[in-house]
PAGU-987025 format. One record per atom (N, C-alpha, C, CB): residue number from 1; y, x, z. Coordinates in steps of 0.2 Angstrom, whole numbers, plus 5000, padded with zeros to 4 digits. Glycine has a CB too. Example, Ala and Ser with C-alpha at 12.3 -4.5 7.8 and 13.67 -1.06 7.14 Angstrom:
// residues 2
<num:1 yy:4972 xx:5066 zz:5039>;
<num:1 yy:4978 xx:5062 zz:5039>;
<num:1 yy:4984 xx:5066 zz:5039>;
<num:1 yy:4978 xx:5057 zz:5045>;
<num:2 yy:4989 xx:5064 zz:5035>;
<num:2 yy:4995 xx:5068 zz:5036>;
<num:2 yy:5000 xx:5064 zz:5039>;
<num:2 yy:4997 xx:5070 zz:5029>;
END
This chain:
// residues 89
<num:1 yy:5362 xx:5068 zz:5313>;
<num:1 yy:5364 xx:5070 zz:5320>;
<num:1 yy:5360 xx:5077 zz:5320>;
<num:1 yy:5361 xx:5065 zz:5325>;
<num:2 yy:5364 xx:5082 zz:5323>;
<num:2 yy:5361 xx:5089 zz:5323>;
<num:2 yy:5358 xx:5090 zz:5329>;
<num:2 yy:5367 xx:5094 zz:5322>;
<num:3 yy:5354 xx:5095 zz:5330>;
<num:3 yy:5350 xx:5097 zz:5336>;
<num:3 yy:5354 xx:5097 zz:5342>;
<num:3 yy:5347 xx:5104 zz:5335>;
<num:4 yy:5360 xx:5099 zz:5343>;
<num:4 yy:5364 xx:5099 zz:5349>;
<num:4 yy:5365 xx:5092 zz:5351>;
<num:4 yy:5370 xx:5103 zz:5348>;
<num:5 yy:5367 xx:5088 zz:5346>;
<num:5 yy:5368 xx:5081 zz:5348>;
<num:5 yy:5362 xx:5077 zz:5351>;
<num:5 yy:5371 xx:5077 zz:5341>;
<num:6 yy:5356 xx:5079 zz:5348>;
<num:6 yy:5350 xx:5076 zz:5350>;
<num:6 yy:5348 xx:5078 zz:5357>;
<num:6 yy:5345 xx:5077 zz:5345>;
<num:7 yy:5349 xx:5084 zz:5358>;
<num:7 yy:5347 xx:5087 zz:5365>;
<num:7 yy:5351 xx:5084 zz:5370>;
<num:7 yy:5347 xx:5095 zz:5365>;
<num:8 yy:5358 xx:5084 zz:5369>;
<num:8 yy:5362 xx:5081 zz:5374>;
<num:8 yy:5361 xx:5074 zz:5375>;
<num:8 yy:5370 xx:5082 zz:5372>;
<num:9 yy:5360 xx:5070 zz:5369>;
<num:9 yy:5359 xx:5063 zz:5370>;
<num:9 yy:5352 xx:5062 zz:5374>;
<num:9 yy:5358 xx:5060 zz:5362>;
<num:10 yy:5347 xx:5065 zz:5372>;
<num:10 yy:5341 xx:5064 zz:5376>;
<num:10 yy:5342 xx:5066 zz:5383>;
<num:10 yy:5336 xx:5069 zz:5373>;
<num:11 yy:5345 xx:5071 zz:5385>;
<num:11 yy:5347 xx:5072 zz:5392>;
<num:11 yy:5350 xx:5067 zz:5395>;
<num:11 yy:5350 xx:5079 zz:5393>;
<num:12 yy:5356 xx:5064 zz:5392>;
<num:12 yy:5360 xx:5059 zz:5395>;
<num:12 yy:5355 xx:5053 zz:5396>;
<num:12 yy:5366 xx:5057 zz:5391>;
<num:13 yy:5352 xx:5051 zz:5391>;
<num:13 yy:5347 xx:5045 zz:5391>;
<num:13 yy:5342 xx:5046 zz:5397>;
<num:13 yy:5344 xx:5043 zz:5384>;
<num:14 yy:5339 xx:5051 zz:5397>;
<num:14 yy:5333 xx:5052 zz:5401>;
<num:14 yy:5336 xx:5053 zz:5409>;
<num:14 yy:5329 xx:5058 zz:5400>;
<num:15 yy:5341 xx:5056 zz:5410>;
<num:15 yy:5343 xx:5057 zz:5417>;
<num:15 yy:5348 xx:5052 zz:5420>;
<num:15 yy:5346 xx:5064 zz:5417>;
<num:16 yy:5352 xx:5049 zz:5415>;
<num:16 yy:5357 xx:5045 zz:5418>;
<num:16 yy:5357 xx:5037 zz:5416>;
<num:16 yy:5364 xx:5047 zz:5416>;
<num:17 yy:5353 xx:5036 zz:5410>;
<num:17 yy:5352 xx:5029 zz:5408>;
<num:17 yy:5345 xx:5027 zz:5409>;
<num:17 yy:5355 xx:5029 zz:5401>;
<num:18 yy:5341 xx:5030 zz:5412>;
<num:18 yy:5334 xx:5028 zz:5413>;
<num:18 yy:5330 xx:5026 zz:5407>;
<num:18 yy:5334 xx:5022 zz:5418>;
<num:19 yy:5332 xx:5030 zz:5401>;
<num:19 yy:5328 xx:5029 zz:5395>;
<num:19 yy:5331 xx:5024 zz:5391>;
<num:19 yy:5321 xx:5027 zz:5397>;
<num:20 yy:5337 xx:5020 zz:5393>;
<num:20 yy:5340 xx:5015 zz:5389>;
<num:20 yy:5346 xx:5017 zz:5386>;
<num:20 yy:5341 xx:5009 zz:5393>;
<num:21 yy:5346 xx:5018 zz:5379>;
<num:21 yy:5352 xx:5021 zz:5376>;
<num:21 yy:5356 xx:5015 zz:5373>;
<num:21 yy:5350 xx:5026 zz:5371>;
<num:22 yy:5355 xx:5009 zz:5374>;
<num:22 yy:5359 xx:5004 zz:5372>;
<num:22 yy:5366 xx:5005 zz:5373>;
<num:22 yy:5356 xx:4997 zz:5375>;
<num:23 yy:5370 xx:5004 zz:5368>;
<num:23 yy:5377 xx:5005 zz:5368>;
<num:23 yy:5380 xx:5012 zz:5369>;
<num:23 yy:5380 xx:5001 zz:5374>;
<num:24 yy:5376 xx:5017 zz:5369>;
<num:24 yy:5378 xx:5024 zz:5369>;
<num:24 yy:5379 xx:5027 zz:5362>;
<num:24 yy:5372 xx:5028 zz:5373>;
<num:25 yy:5385 xx:5027 zz:5361>;
<num:25 yy:5387 xx:5031 zz:5354>;
<num:25 yy:5389 xx:5038 zz:5356>;
<num:25 yy:5393 xx:5027 zz:5351>;
<num:26 yy:5390 xx:5042 zz:5351>;
<num:26 yy:5392 xx:5049 zz:5352>;
<num:26 yy:5399 xx:5049 zz:5355>;
<num:26 yy:5391 xx:5053 zz:5345>;
<num:27 yy:5403 xx:5044 zz:5354>;
<num:27 yy:5410 xx:5044 zz:5357>;
<num:27 yy:5411 xx:5040 zz:5363>;
<num:27 yy:5415 xx:5041 zz:5351>;
<num:28 yy:5405 xx:5037 zz:5366>;
<num:28 yy:5406 xx:5034 zz:5372>;
<num:28 yy:5408 xx:5038 zz:5378>;
<num:28 yy:5399 xx:5030 zz:5373>;
<num:29 yy:5413 xx:5036 zz:5381>;
<num:29 yy:5415 xx:5040 zz:5387>;
<num:29 yy:5411 xx:5039 zz:5393>;
<num:29 yy:5423 xx:5037 zz:5389>;
<num:30 yy:5408 xx:5044 zz:5395>;
<num:30 yy:5404 xx:5044 zz:5401>;
<num:30 yy:5407 xx:5042 zz:5407>;
<num:30 yy:5401 xx:5051 zz:5402>;
<num:31 yy:5413 xx:5044 zz:5408>;
<num:31 yy:5417 xx:5042 zz:5415>;
<num:31 yy:5419 xx:5035 zz:5414>;
<num:31 yy:5423 xx:5047 zz:5416>;
<num:32 yy:5422 xx:5033 zz:5409>;
<num:32 yy:5425 xx:5026 zz:5408>;
<num:32 yy:5419 xx:5021 zz:5409>;
<num:32 yy:5429 xx:5025 zz:5402>;
<num:33 yy:5413 xx:5022 zz:5406>;
<num:33 yy:5408 xx:5018 zz:5406>;
<num:33 yy:5403 xx:5018 zz:5412>;
<num:33 yy:5404 xx:5018 zz:5400>;
<num:34 yy:5405 xx:5023 zz:5417>;
<num:34 yy:5401 xx:5024 zz:5423>;
<num:34 yy:5394 xx:5027 zz:5422>;
<num:34 yy:5400 xx:5017 zz:5426>;
<num:35 yy:5394 xx:5030 zz:5416>;
<num:35 yy:5387 xx:5033 zz:5415>;
<num:35 yy:5386 xx:5040 zz:5419>;
<num:35 yy:5387 xx:5035 zz:5407>;
<num:36 yy:5391 xx:5044 zz:5420>;
<num:36 yy:5390 xx:5050 zz:5424>;
<num:36 yy:5396 xx:5050 zz:5429>;
<num:36 yy:5391 xx:5056 zz:5419>;
<num:37 yy:5394 xx:5052 zz:5435>;
<num:37 yy:5399 xx:5053 zz:5441>;
<num:37 yy:5400 xx:5060 zz:5442>;
<num:37 yy:5397 xx:5049 zz:5447>;
<num:38 yy:5404 xx:5062 zz:5447>;
<num:38 yy:5406 xx:5069 zz:5448>;
<num:38 yy:5400 xx:5073 zz:5449>;
<num:38 yy:5411 xx:5070 zz:5453>;
<num:39 yy:5395 xx:5071 zz:5453>;
<num:39 yy:5389 xx:5074 zz:5454>;
<num:39 yy:5385 xx:5075 zz:5447>;
<num:39 yy:5384 xx:5071 zz:5459>;
<num:40 yy:5385 xx:5070 zz:5443>;
<num:40 yy:5381 xx:5070 zz:5437>;
<num:40 yy:5384 xx:5075 zz:5432>;
<num:40 yy:5382 xx:5063 zz:5434>;
<num:41 yy:5391 xx:5076 zz:5433>;
<num:41 yy:5394 xx:5081 zz:5428>;
<num:41 yy:5392 xx:5088 zz:5430>;
<num:41 yy:5402 xx:5081 zz:5429>;
<num:42 yy:5391 xx:5089 zz:5437>;
<num:42 yy:5388 xx:5096 zz:5439>;
<num:42 yy:5381 xx:5097 zz:5436>;
<num:42 yy:5388 xx:5096 zz:5446>;
<num:43 yy:5377 xx:5091 zz:5436>;
<num:43 yy:5370 xx:5092 zz:5433>;
<num:43 yy:5370 xx:5093 zz:5426>;
<num:43 yy:5366 xx:5085 zz:5435>;
<num:44 yy:5375 xx:5090 zz:5422>;
<num:44 yy:5376 xx:5090 zz:5415>;
<num:44 yy:5378 xx:5098 zz:5414>;
<num:44 yy:5381 xx:5086 zz:5413>;
<num:45 yy:5382 xx:5100 zz:5417>;
<num:45 yy:5385 xx:5107 zz:5416>;
<num:45 yy:5379 xx:5112 zz:5417>;
<num:45 yy:5390 xx:5109 zz:5421>;
<num:46 yy:5375 xx:5111 zz:5422>;
<num:46 yy:5369 xx:5116 zz:5423>;
<num:46 yy:5364 xx:5115 zz:5418>;
<num:46 yy:5365 xx:5114 zz:5430>;
<num:47 yy:5363 xx:5109 zz:5415>;
<num:47 yy:5359 xx:5108 zz:5409>;
<num:47 yy:5362 xx:5112 zz:5403>;
<num:47 yy:5358 xx:5101 zz:5408>;
<num:48 yy:5368 xx:5111 zz:5402>;
<num:48 yy:5372 xx:5114 zz:5396>;
<num:48 yy:5371 xx:5122 zz:5396>;
<num:48 yy:5379 xx:5112 zz:5395>;
<num:49 yy:5373 xx:5124 zz:5402>;
<num:49 yy:5373 xx:5132 zz:5403>;
<num:49 yy:5366 xx:5134 zz:5402>;
<num:49 yy:5375 xx:5134 zz:5410>;
<num:50 yy:5361 xx:5131 zz:5404>;
<num:50 yy:5354 xx:5133 zz:5403>;
<num:50 yy:5351 xx:5132 zz:5396>;
<num:50 yy:5349 xx:5130 zz:5408>;
<num:51 yy:5352 xx:5126 zz:5393>;
<num:51 yy:5350 xx:5124 zz:5387>;
<num:51 yy:5354 xx:5128 zz:5381>;
<num:51 yy:5350 xx:5117 zz:5386>;
<num:52 yy:5360 xx:5128 zz:5382>;
<num:52 yy:5364 xx:5131 zz:5376>;
<num:52 yy:5366 xx:5138 zz:5377>;
<num:52 yy:5371 xx:5126 zz:5376>;
<num:53 yy:5364 xx:5141 zz:5383>;
<num:53 yy:5365 xx:5148 zz:5384>;
<num:53 yy:5373 xx:5150 zz:5384>;
<num:53 yy:5362 xx:5152 zz:5379>;
<num:54 yy:5376 xx:5145 zz:5388>;
<num:54 yy:5384 xx:5147 zz:5389>;
<num:54 yy:5385 xx:5147 zz:5396>;
<num:54 yy:5388 xx:5141 zz:5385>;
<num:55 yy:5391 xx:5149 zz:5397>;
<num:55 yy:5394 xx:5148 zz:5404>;
<num:55 yy:5400 xx:5144 zz:5404>;
<num:55 yy:5396 xx:5155 zz:5407>;
<num:56 yy:5401 xx:5139 zz:5408>;
<num:56 yy:5406 xx:5135 zz:5409>;
<num:56 yy:5410 xx:5136 zz:5415>;
<num:56 yy:5404 xx:5127 zz:5408>;
<num:57 yy:5417 xx:5138 zz:5414>;
<num:57 yy:5421 xx:5140 zz:5420>;
<num:57 yy:5424 xx:5133 zz:5423>;
<num:57 yy:5427 xx:5144 zz:5417>;
<num:58 yy:5425 xx:5134 zz:5429>;
<num:58 yy:5428 xx:5128 zz:5433>;
<num:58 yy:5434 xx:5125 zz:5429>;
<num:58 yy:5430 xx:5130 zz:5440>;
<num:59 yy:5438 xx:5129 zz:5426>;
<num:59 yy:5444 xx:5126 zz:5423>;
<num:59 yy:5442 xx:5123 zz:5417>;
<num:59 yy:5449 xx:5132 zz:5422>;
<num:60 yy:5436 xx:5123 zz:5414>;
<num:60 yy:5434 xx:5120 zz:5408>;
<num:60 yy:5430 xx:5113 zz:5410>;
<num:60 yy:5429 xx:5124 zz:5404>;
<num:61 yy:5430 xx:5112 zz:5416>;
<num:61 yy:5427 xx:5105 zz:5418>;
<num:61 yy:5432 xx:5100 zz:5418>;
<num:61 yy:5424 xx:5106 zz:5426>;
<num:62 yy:5433 xx:5098 zz:5411>;
<num:62 yy:5438 xx:5093 zz:5410>;
<num:62 yy:5435 xx:5087 zz:5406>;
<num:62 yy:5444 xx:5096 zz:5406>;
<num:63 yy:5438 xx:5081 zz:5406>;
<num:63 yy:5435 xx:5076 zz:5402>;
<num:63 yy:5436 xx:5077 zz:5394>;
<num:63 yy:5439 xx:5069 zz:5403>;
<num:64 yy:5441 xx:5081 zz:5392>;
<num:64 yy:5442 xx:5083 zz:5385>;
<num:64 yy:5436 xx:5087 zz:5383>;
<num:64 yy:5448 xx:5087 zz:5384>;
<num:65 yy:5432 xx:5090 zz:5387>;
<num:65 yy:5427 xx:5095 zz:5385>;
<num:65 yy:5420 xx:5091 zz:5386>;
<num:65 yy:5427 xx:5101 zz:5389>;
<num:66 yy:5419 xx:5087 zz:5391>;
<num:66 yy:5413 xx:5084 zz:5394>;
<num:66 yy:5412 xx:5077 zz:5394>;
<num:66 yy:5412 xx:5087 zz:5400>;
<num:67 yy:5417 xx:5073 zz:5391>;
<num:67 yy:5416 xx:5066 zz:5392>;
<num:67 yy:5413 xx:5061 zz:5387>;
<num:67 yy:5423 xx:5063 zz:5393>;
<num:68 yy:5410 xx:5065 zz:5382>;
<num:68 yy:5406 xx:5061 zz:5377>;
<num:68 yy:5401 xx:5066 zz:5374>;
<num:68 yy:5410 xx:5057 zz:5372>;
<num:69 yy:5396 xx:5064 zz:5370>;
<num:69 yy:5392 xx:5068 zz:5367>;
<num:69 yy:5396 xx:5072 zz:5362>;
<num:69 yy:5386 xx:5064 zz:5363>;
<num:70 yy:5400 xx:5069 zz:5358>;
<num:70 yy:5404 xx:5072 zz:5353>;
<num:70 yy:5409 xx:5078 zz:5356>;
<num:70 yy:5408 xx:5068 zz:5349>;
<num:71 yy:5412 xx:5076 zz:5362>;
<num:71 yy:5416 xx:5081 zz:5365>;
<num:71 yy:5412 xx:5087 zz:5367>;
<num:71 yy:5420 xx:5077 zz:5371>;
<num:72 yy:5406 xx:5086 zz:5370>;
<num:72 yy:5402 xx:5091 zz:5372>;
<num:72 yy:5400 xx:5096 zz:5366>;
<num:72 yy:5396 xx:5089 zz:5376>;
<num:73 yy:5398 xx:5093 zz:5361>;
<num:73 yy:5396 xx:5097 zz:5355>;
<num:73 yy:5402 xx:5101 zz:5352>;
<num:73 yy:5393 xx:5092 zz:5350>;
<num:74 yy:5408 xx:5098 zz:5352>;
<num:74 yy:5414 xx:5101 zz:5350>;
<num:74 yy:5416 xx:5107 zz:5355>;
<num:74 yy:5420 xx:5096 zz:5350>;
<num:75 yy:5415 xx:5106 zz:5361>;
<num:75 yy:5416 xx:5111 zz:5366>;
<num:75 yy:5412 xx:5117 zz:5365>;
<num:75 yy:5416 xx:5108 zz:5373>;
<num:76 yy:5405 xx:5115 zz:5365>;
<num:76 yy:5400 xx:5120 zz:5364>;
<num:76 yy:5401 xx:5124 zz:5358>;
<num:76 yy:5393 xx:5117 zz:5364>;
<num:77 yy:5403 xx:5121 zz:5352>;
<num:77 yy:5404 xx:5124 zz:5346>;
<num:77 yy:5410 xx:5129 zz:5347>;
<num:77 yy:5406 xx:5119 zz:5340>;
<num:78 yy:5416 xx:5126 zz:5350>;
<num:78 yy:5422 xx:5130 zz:5351>;
<num:78 yy:5420 xx:5137 zz:5355>;
<num:78 yy:5427 xx:5126 zz:5355>;
<num:79 yy:5416 xx:5136 zz:5360>;
<num:79 yy:5414 xx:5142 zz:5364>;
<num:79 yy:5410 xx:5147 zz:5360>;
<num:79 yy:5410 xx:5139 zz:5371>;
<num:80 yy:5406 xx:5144 zz:5356>;
<num:80 yy:5401 xx:5149 zz:5352>;
<num:80 yy:5406 xx:5152 zz:5347>;
<num:80 yy:5396 xx:5145 zz:5348>;
<num:81 yy:5411 xx:5149 zz:5345>;
<num:81 yy:5415 xx:5152 zz:5340>;
<num:81 yy:5421 xx:5157 zz:5342>;
<num:81 yy:5419 xx:5147 zz:5335>;
<num:82 yy:5422 xx:5157 zz:5349>;
<num:82 yy:5427 xx:5161 zz:5352>;
<num:82 yy:5424 xx:5167 zz:5354>;
<num:82 yy:5430 xx:5157 zz:5358>;
<num:83 yy:5423 xx:5172 zz:5349>;
<num:83 yy:5419 xx:5178 zz:5350>;
<num:83 yy:5424 xx:5184 zz:5352>;
<num:83 yy:5416 xx:5180 zz:5344>;
<num:84 yy:5431 xx:5182 zz:5352>;
<num:84 yy:5436 xx:5188 zz:5353>;
<num:84 yy:5435 xx:5189 zz:5361>;
<num:84 yy:5443 xx:5186 zz:5351>;
<num:85 yy:5434 xx:5196 zz:5362>;
<num:85 yy:5433 xx:5197 zz:5369>;
<num:85 yy:5440 xx:5197 zz:5373>;
<num:85 yy:5430 xx:5204 zz:5370>;
<num:86 yy:5440 xx:5195 zz:5379>;
<num:86 yy:5446 xx:5195 zz:5383>;
<num:86 yy:5448 xx:5203 zz:5385>;
<num:86 yy:5446 xx:5191 zz:5389>;
<num:87 yy:5454 xx:5205 zz:5385>;
<num:87 yy:5456 xx:5212 zz:5387>;
<num:87 yy:5461 xx:5211 zz:5392>;
<num:87 yy:5457 xx:5216 zz:5381>;
<num:88 yy:5461 xx:5216 zz:5396>;
<num:88 yy:5467 xx:5217 zz:5401>;
<num:88 yy:5473 xx:5220 zz:5397>;
<num:88 yy:5465 xx:5221 zz:5407>;
<num:89 yy:5479 xx:5218 zz:5398>;
<num:89 yy:5485 xx:5221 zz:5395>;
<num:89 yy:5488 xx:5226 zz:5399>;
<num:89 yy:5490 xx:5216 zz:5393>;
END
């Protein structure tokens, strides 16, 4: 497990699971399993923006990006690799 996986796992366990990570796999859906609600997503986003030094736009607040540890790590990796600047045409 890489450092990003561990940081995110620790945050989820400490803030949403009260220290009990039983049944939390890296692919466990936060929403389907009632781990994080809509308010929790906002807390998670604030954590990710601060800890991972990224900005998450409103249109990126999707389950495809934020609904499991693996999805978050993939999303962060994708953002880190998208270095092409946006330009006005």
